[in-house]
N, C-alpha and C positions, 0 to 999 in steps of 0.2 A: 122689250129687247127683240131685235130682228137678227136672224142668222142667214147670211146670203152665201150660197155656194151651190154647185150643181147637185149636191147630195144632202141638202139640209131639209128635205121634204118632211121629215118626221116632226119638226118643230112647228107648232101652229102658225107662227107669224113668218115662216120662211118662204123663200122663193123656191118653186118646185121644178121649173123647167130649165134645162141647160140652154145657153144662148144659141148654140149651134144644134139644130135638130139631129144632125148626124152624130153628134157627140154622145147622144143617149146610149147607143150600143156600146161605145167605149166605156162610158160611165158605168153601165150595168156590169161590165166585166171587170171593173176596177177593184183592186184589193182594198178592203176596209182596213185602215190603220187605227183610227180612233172611233170608238163607238160608245156613245153615252145612252143609257137606258133609264128613263124616268128619274133623272137627277134632281134632288132637292137639297138645299142648304138652308138651315135655320140657325140663327144665332140667338142665344139666350142672353138677354141683358136684364139682369135682375128678375123681375116677374114678367117681363115682356118678351115674347118670342117674335123675332123678325125673320120673315121668310125672304132670303136674298135671291134664291133661285127656286123656281117652281116647275117641276115636271118637264125638264128639258131632255129630249131624246134626239140624237142625230148620229149620222155616220159621215166620216171624212175618209176619202180614199187616198192612197199613196199619190203624191204629186198634186193633189187638189188644193186650191187656194180658197179660203173661207174668210169672210168678214163678219164680225160681230158688232152690231151697231145698236145704240139705244140711248135713251135719256139718262142723265145722271141718276144713279141709284137703282137702275134697272137690273143689275146683277152681272154686268159684263166682266168686271174684274174678278168677282167671285167665281164665275164660271171658268175664266182663264186660270185662276189659281188652282182649281180642281183639275183641269186638263194638264197643267204643269206639275201636278203632284205636290203642290205647296200646301194644299188644304184637302180635307176629306169631305165627301158629300154626307149629308145627314141620312139620305135615302138614295137608292138607285145603284146602278152598276156602271163601272167605267172599264172598258176593255181596250187595251193598247196592244196592237198586234195579236189580238185574241186572248191575251192574258188579263185576268181580272186583277187590276192594279192594287186595289185595296184589300183583297182577300187572298193574295198569293202567299205561298210559303216563302220564307227567306231565300232559299236556293232558286226558286222560280223567278223572283224579282231581280236577281242578280246581275 
């Protein structure tokens, strides 16, 4: 799986440099909206454990466009389900506007 965006540098297979060299200063000052830290997702199917997502970390700033690309079965949909709060990661942390989405108190998530 490849994550392309100006701030996807934490993912091993990601593009690290903004297309415009002057955008780097703007990029560094950009407010982080989505932050994934060491996200893993493992599905248990009987006695077999299937690791759909392995150690994905990234930050996405407000207004930033990001593309997630990869071969069939590489974990793209699983990652998007986690980002969309349709599924929970097995390990790791997901911050949305600084709030830990899956460990928030009900009044915080509200």
